[in-house]
N, C-alpha and C positions, 0 to 999 in steps of 0.2 A: 507759381500761381495756380489755383485750382478753379475749375469751371463746372457748373451744373450740367449734367447730362440728362436730357429729358426722356430718353429711352430707359436708361438704367433706373431712373427715378420711379418708373412704373412697376418695378419688381422689388418687393420687400426683401431686405437682406442684402441687396446689391449696393455697393458704395455709390452714392449719388453724384459724386464729383470726380473729375479726372484732372490729372496734371497735363501740361502741354506736351510732355514727352510720352504720353500714353501709348501711341502706336509703336514706340520702340520697346515697350515692355512685352512680356509674354502674355498675349491676350488669351491663350489657352488656359493659363492659370487663373485668369479672371473669370472664366466660365464656372469655376467652382461655386461662385456666389449665386448663380442662377438656378432655378428649379431644374430637376433632373430631366424633365420633359421639355425644356426650352428648345425652341426651334427657330432658326432664322426665318423660315417660311411662314411661321404662324406667330411671329413676335407681335407684341402690342404696338400700336401706332400712336405716338405722341401727337401727330397732326390731327387725330380724332379726339383722343381722350385725356390729354394733359391740360388740365385747367391752368397749371402753373406756367406752361409754355405760352398759352394765350394771354395770361396776365402779363407776362414779361414782354411779349411782342407789343401789347398795348402800351405798356410803359415806355418802351423804346421808341416806337414810331408815332405815338399820338399824344405828345405833350401839347401844351397850349400853343406854342409857336407852330408846330407841325399842323395842327388842326386849322390854324389860321391860314397857313399857306394853301391848303386845299379847300378852304372855305367850308369846312364842316364844323358842326357844333357839338356832336356827342359821339362817344364810342363806348359800347357795352359788350362785355364778354358774357355770352348766354349759353347755358347748357341745354341741349335739345335731345329729345328721344328719337332714336333712329326708327324709321318706318320700314326699313329694309332688312334689319337684323336686330338681334338683341343687343342692347347697349345704348350708349349715348355719344354725343359729340359736341364739340364747342364751336362757336362761331362768333366773330366780332360783328356786331350790328352797328353800322355807321348811320348816324342821323335817323335812329329808330327804324332801321331796316331799308333805307333807301339803297344802301350798298351792303352786301354781305361778304365778309372776307374770311377765308380759311387759310390755315397754315399749310405750307408746302415745303417738304424736305428737299433741299437742293444739293445734298451730297450725292455720291455715286450710288447707283442702284446695286444692291447685292445680288440681284438675279443673274447678271451676266458673269461676274466672277465665279459665282457658285456653279455655273454651268460648265466651266472650263477646268480641266485638270491643272492643278498648280496655282489656281487663283483663289481657292477657298481660304487658305491661310491668310490671315490679315483682315478679313471682313470685320470681325469684331473690333480689331484695332482701329480700322477706319471709322466705324460707328462711334468709337470712343470720342473722337474729335468732331466728326460730322454731325453728331446729334447734340452738340452744344448749341447755344443760341445763334451763333453765326451760320449754322447750317439750315436756317429756316427763313422762309419768305412768306409774304401774304399775297394771295391772288383772289379775285372776286369769283363768286359762285351764286347759285340760287335761282337761276331763271329757267331751269329745266332744259338747258342747252349745253353743249360741250364747253368746258372751261379750259383755260390755259393749262391748268394742272393736269387735266385728263388728256388733253390733245397732245401734249408734249411727250407722252409715254408711248412705248411700243414701236413697232415697225412703221406704223402710219405717221408717227411723230419723230421724236429725236431719241428714243430710248431713255428719256428723262435727262438727257444732257442739258445742263443749265447754261453752258456757254452758247449753244445753239438756240436755246430759248431766248436769251438776251439778244442774240443776233436778230431773231425774228421781231422782237419788240422794238429794237432800234429801227429796223426797216419799216415797221408799221408807222412809227412816229414821223418818218419822212415821206410817207405816202405809198411805200412799196408793199403791196399786199400779195405778192407772189412768193409766199413762203408757206410751209406746211401747216403752220398754226395761225395764220393771219385771220382765218374765219373765226377762231375761238377768241382772239383779241377783239375782233369786231363785235362778237356777241356781248362783250362787256365794255364797249367803247366809251360809255358814259363815265366809267371809272378812270380809264386811261386818259381821257380828255381832261381830267382834273389837273394833269401835270403840264398842260399848256398854259403859259402865262406871258406877261410882257416884261420879264426881267432880263431879256437879252439872251437867255439860254433856250435851247429847243426842248421839247417835251421829254426826250430821252435823257438829256442831261439832268433835268429836274427829277425824273424817275430814279435815276442812279443815285443822285444825291440824297433823295428822301429815304431810300431803303438801304443806304450805306453799301452800295455795290461797287465802289471804286476799285476794289481789288481785282475785279474781273475785267477792268478796262485798261487798255494801253493808251498810247498817245492818240490825240484827236478822236476820242470816242470809239476807238477800235476795240473789238472784243477779242480777248485772248483765247486762242485755240488751245483748249486744255488737253486735247489728245496729242498734239504735235509739239507743244511747248515743253520745256524742261525747267521749271521754275526753281528747282533745287540748285541748278547751275546757271541761273539768270539768263536762260535762253528763251526768248519770247517769239512765238509765231502768232500772227493774227488771223482771224477768220475773215475771208472775203467772199464766202459762199456757204451754202448749206451742205457741208461735207459730213454726212452722217456715217459714223464708224463705230462699230461695237466689236466685242471680242469673239469673232467667228473663226479666225485663223490664229496660228501661233504668234505671228507678227503683230496682229491686232490685239492679242491677249497681252503682250508686252506693253503696247501702247495704252491699254486700258488700265494696267497697273500704274503707269505714269499719270494717267488721267486722275486716278484716285489720289495719288500723292499730290498732284497739282491742286486739286480741289481742296484737300485738307490744309495745304499751305495758306490758301486764300481764306478758307473758313476760320482757321485758327486766328488769323490776323483780324478778321471781322469780329470774332468773338471777343478778342482782347479790346478792340475799339469800344464795343458795347460795355464791357466791364469797367473800363476806365471812365467812361462818360456816365453810364446809367446805374451801375451796380457797385460803385466805388465804396459806398457805405452800407452795402447789403451784407 
């Protein structure tokens, strides 16, 4: 089975679809399709400029039943001109702008592997899977205050680790705001509060179900620690605190490679789930 890759789609001449065994192929050979001046540092960002990505996210998450669950009436994908730089970006306008949602890449950051000797090889292979539909999420923005997307990056956040992001969201839903990004969730509390209802589940369960994030969850709503787990060998460790780890040492570099592998295992399964349900006739 092949899957659309939203990064590759932005480069004319690059194959737009990848097979599920893409990371096992020689990604260096795949580079021949890219422009000679292609750089991971300056690559195009589907979260900003891929209309197709936003159309597909809208299709997946906002069918009639989903809109009814959140009690929203309309969703539109709108192209906007950037006031900060040349170019444009896309936004999902919910109920004519009551909520604004932007795509957020939830795969591993390429910055930390690239900074460490021995980790550069395989970044493109990782992006081959992580930039399929399962590697994307929607978060609110547009109030002129920090968003979850921005707050979770860098040393003040989680270096973009999505497992820690989910951990903080889970804690917020049970009233614990003693996490690094709780303030950003609070900034957009009206959106997150849409997931509270009277169906017997807590808000976090509804959030996970709505965005099809079950692959990141272990028993009893526990978040899988993607640094210390080894999903290839069915070894699961759960997060019980904000244990922020990046590739600063050789040992942490090895863990970060495992983090990348763990992420792509979950992302690939999430992508497959979307294809079987939403793109089976595409």
